[in-house]
C-alpha positions as CSV (number, residue, x, y, z in Angstrom):
1,M,-7.0,-14.6,-22.3
2,F,-7.2,-10.9,-23.4
3,T,-4.9,-8.2,-24.8
4,G,-6.1,-5.1,-23.0
5,I,-7.2,-3.5,-26.2
6,I,-10.7,-2.2,-25.5
7,E,-13.3,-3.0,-28.2
8,E,-16.2,-1.1,-26.9
9,I,-17.7,0.9,-24.1
10,G,-20.8,-0.9,-22.7
11,K,-23.5,0.3,-20.3
12,V,-24.7,-1.4,-17.2
13,K,-28.4,-2.3,-17.6
14,N,-29.1,-4.2,-14.4
15,I,-27.4,-5.4,-11.2
16,K,-29.0,-8.0,-9.0
17,F,-27.7,-9.7,-5.8
18,Q,-28.4,-13.4,-5.6
19,G,-27.4,-14.6,-2.2
20,D,-23.6,-14.5,-2.1
21,S,-23.3,-13.8,-5.8
22,L,-24.1,-10.9,-8.1
23,K,-25.6,-10.9,-11.6
24,I,-24.7,-8.0,-13.9
25,S,-26.3,-7.3,-17.2
26,I,-24.5,-5.1,-19.8
27,E,-25.7,-3.6,-23.0
28,A,-23.2,-3.8,-26.0
29,K,-23.5,-3.2,-29.7
30,N,-20.4,-4.7,-31.3
31,T,-18.7,-6.8,-28.6
32,I,-21.8,-9.1,-28.3
33,A,-21.5,-10.2,-31.9
34,G,-20.7,-13.8,-32.2
35,L,-20.8,-14.4,-28.5
36,K,-22.5,-17.4,-26.9
37,I,-23.3,-18.6,-23.4
38,G,-20.1,-19.7,-21.7
39,D,-17.8,-17.4,-23.6
40,S,-15.5,-15.0,-21.7
41,V,-15.7,-11.2,-21.8
42,S,-13.5,-8.7,-20.0
43,V,-15.6,-6.1,-18.1
44,N,-13.3,-3.4,-16.7
45,G,-10.5,-5.9,-16.8
46,V,-12.4,-8.7,-15.0
47,C,-12.9,-12.0,-16.9
48,L,-16.5,-13.0,-16.8
49,S,-18.4,-15.9,-18.3
50,I,-21.6,-15.2,-20.1
51,V,-24.6,-16.9,-18.6
52,D,-27.4,-15.2,-20.7
53,I,-27.7,-13.3,-23.9
54,S,-30.8,-11.3,-25.0
55,K,-30.6,-9.0,-28.1
56,N,-27.9,-6.5,-27.2
57,V,-27.5,-7.4,-23.6
58,F,-25.4,-10.1,-22.0
59,S,-25.4,-11.2,-18.4
60,A,-22.7,-12.7,-16.1
61,D,-22.5,-13.9,-12.5
62,L,-19.9,-12.5,-10.1
63,V,-18.8,-15.0,-7.4
64,D,-17.4,-14.1,-4.0
65,E,-13.7,-13.8,-5.1
66,T,-14.6,-11.4,-7.9
67,I,-16.9,-9.3,-5.6
68,K,-14.1,-9.0,-3.0
69,K,-11.2,-8.2,-5.4
70,S,-12.7,-5.9,-8.1
71,T,-14.7,-2.7,-8.4
72,L,-17.6,-4.4,-10.3
73,P,-19.8,-4.5,-7.1
74,D,-19.6,-0.7,-7.0
75,L,-21.2,-0.3,-10.4
76,V,-24.7,1.1,-10.7
77,V,-27.2,1.0,-13.5
78,G,-26.1,3.4,-16.3
79,D,-22.4,3.2,-15.6
80,L,-20.1,2.7,-18.6
81,V,-17.6,-0.2,-18.7
82,N,-14.7,-1.3,-20.9
83,L,-15.4,-4.4,-22.9
84,E,-13.1,-6.9,-24.7
85,R,-13.9,-10.3,-26.0
86,A,-11.4,-13.2,-25.4
87,V,-8.5,-13.1,-27.9
88,R,-8.5,-15.7,-30.7
89,A,-5.4,-17.7,-31.7
90,D,-5.2,-15.7,-35.0
91,S,-5.7,-12.3,-33.4
92,L,-3.0,-9.6,-33.4
93,M,-1.4,-9.1,-29.9
94,S,-1.6,-5.3,-30.0
95,G,-1.5,-5.0,-26.2
96,H,0.0,-7.6,-23.8
97,I,-1.1,-10.9,-22.2
98,V,-4.0,-10.1,-19.8
99,T,-5.6,-12.9,-17.8
100,G,-8.6,-11.0,-16.5
101,H,-7.7,-12.0,-12.9
102,I,-7.5,-8.8,-10.9
103,D,-4.6,-8.5,-8.5
104,T,-5.7,-5.5,-6.6
105,I,-7.9,-2.4,-6.5
106,G,-5.9,0.8,-7.1
107,V,-6.8,4.3,-6.2
108,I,-6.2,7.4,-8.4
109,K,-4.1,9.8,-6.4
110,K,-3.2,12.4,-9.0
111,I,-4.3,13.5,-12.5
112,I,-2.2,15.7,-14.7
113,K,-3.6,16.9,-18.1
114,T,-1.6,18.4,-21.0
115,S,-2.5,19.1,-24.6
116,S,-1.2,15.8,-25.8
117,S,-1.9,13.3,-22.9
118,T,-3.3,12.8,-19.4
119,S,-1.3,11.2,-16.7
120,F,-2.6,9.2,-13.7
121,E,-0.8,8.4,-10.5
122,I,-2.3,5.3,-9.0
123,S,-1.6,3.8,-5.5
124,V,-1.4,0.1,-4.9
125,P,-0.3,-2.1,-2.0
126,R,3.4,-2.6,-1.7
127,N,3.1,-6.4,-2.1
128,I,1.7,-5.6,-5.6
129,K,4.0,-2.7,-6.4
130,K,7.0,-5.1,-6.5
131,F,5.7,-6.5,-9.7
132,I,5.5,-3.1,-11.4
133,V,8.5,-1.8,-13.3
134,P,9.1,1.3,-15.5
135,K,8.4,0.7,-19.1
136,G,6.6,-2.6,-18.2
137,S,3.0,-3.5,-19.0
138,I,0.1,-3.1,-16.7
139,T,-3.7,-3.3,-17.0
140,V,-6.0,-0.7,-15.5
141,D,-9.7,-1.3,-15.8
142,G,-8.9,-3.7,-18.6
143,I,-6.8,-1.2,-20.6
144,S,-3.3,-2.3,-21.6
145,L,-0.9,0.5,-20.6
146,T,2.8,1.1,-20.2
147,V,4.1,2.1,-16.8
148,G,5.9,5.5,-16.9
149,E,7.3,5.8,-13.4
150,V,7.2,3.9,-10.2
151,F,7.2,5.6,-6.8
152,L,7.1,4.4,-3.2
153,D,3.4,3.5,-3.1
154,T,2.2,4.6,-6.6
155,F,2.9,4.1,-10.3
156,K,2.3,6.5,-13.2
157,I,0.6,5.9,-16.5
158,S,-0.1,8.3,-19.4
159,I,-3.1,8.2,-21.7
160,I,-3.2,9.5,-25.3
161,P,-6.3,11.1,-26.6
162,L,-7.3,8.0,-28.6
163,T,-7.3,5.9,-25.4
164,S,-9.3,8.6,-23.6
165,K,-11.9,8.5,-26.4
166,K,-12.3,4.7,-26.7
167,T,-12.2,3.8,-23.0
168,T,-13.8,5.0,-19.7
169,I,-10.5,6.2,-18.2
170,A,-11.0,9.8,-19.1
171,S,-14.1,9.9,-16.8
172,K,-12.2,8.9,-13.7
173,N,-11.5,11.5,-11.0
174,I,-9.0,11.7,-8.1
175,G,-10.1,9.1,-5.5
176,A,-11.7,6.8,-8.0
177,S,-11.0,3.1,-7.6
178,V,-9.7,1.0,-10.6
179,N,-9.0,-2.7,-11.3
180,V,-5.3,-3.4,-11.6
181,E,-3.7,-6.5,-13.1
182,V,0.1,-6.6,-13.2
183,D,2.0,-8.2,-16.0
184,I,1.8,-12.0,-15.6
185,L,5.4,-12.3,-16.8
186,S,6.7,-10.3,-13.8
187,K,4.8,-12.7,-11.5
188,Y,6.4,-15.7,-13.2
189,V,9.9,-14.2,-12.8
190,S,9.2,-13.4,-9.2
191,G,7.9,-16.9,-8.6
192,I,11.0,-18.4,-10.2
193,L,13.3,-16.3,-8.1
194,Q,11.5,-17.1,-4.9
195,N,11.6,-20.8,-5.7
196,T,15.3,-20.6,-6.6
197,E,16.0,-18.9,-3.3
198,Q,13.9,-21.4,-1.4
199,D,15.7,-24.3,-3.1
200,K,19.1,-22.7,-2.1
201,K,18.0,-22.4,1.5
202,N,16.8,-26.0,1.5
203,A,20.1,-27.2,0.0
204,D,22.1,-25.2,2.6
205,R,19.9,-26.7,5.3
206,D,20.5,-30.2,4.0
207,V,24.2,-29.7,3.9
208,F,24.2,-28.3,7.5
209,D,22.1,-31.2,8.7
210,N,24.4,-33.7,7.0
211,V,27.4,-32.1,8.7
212,I,25.8,-32.2,12.1
213,I,24.8,-35.8,11.6
214,N,28.2,-36.9,10.4
215,D,29.9,-35.1,13.3
216,W,27.6,-36.8,15.7
217,L,28.1,-40.2,14.1
218,G,31.8,-39.6,14.1
219,G,31.9,-38.7,17.7
220,F,29.7,-41.6,18.6
221,S,31.8,-44.1,16.8
222,S,35.1,-42.8,18.3
223,Q,33.9,-43.7,21.8
224,W,34.0,-47.3,20.7
225,N,37.5,-47.2,19.1
């Protein structure tokens, strides 16, 4: 689990395809401290397990699901990435609960810069947008952010100068793809509501079936009275 508070900007040192998988090596200075093989690291919001560590470089394997649902396969050597180590039980929860399981790839549609902030309007599929609400939490390339506004097919976030400095978001241009993870709490609520609605439908169907059966049995027994 992560919080969406980026610890460091790392650099891609190597990318190698291995059959259906992909091995990515990333250089880091501070994030790599204390890490060991098997530990989890968020790379642009994607939870990866470390398979190798050498000096200031760690490596991780990307399986088919990660390759299909994230922007990591689009990275090239030299690209910068947002890094965060898995949260400890005694860590401050400065961001929000982030699983590192990407829900969709969003596309930056609009960028508005002011003296105090930079706003991004990002498009997502409508089946994902239903989980996004104004003032709710969302993760973009591993960064914990607050949703400003929600439109028909897009949502808006605003970045303060500190976030621009400590993450890669400021380097993004219109048309760039980003990893998006919606707030897991919204998915839980949606799941509960769907299950409740389904339970109600099942209960109504059971009542209807019982009425039909009872009517049939009643009619059948009356023929013998």
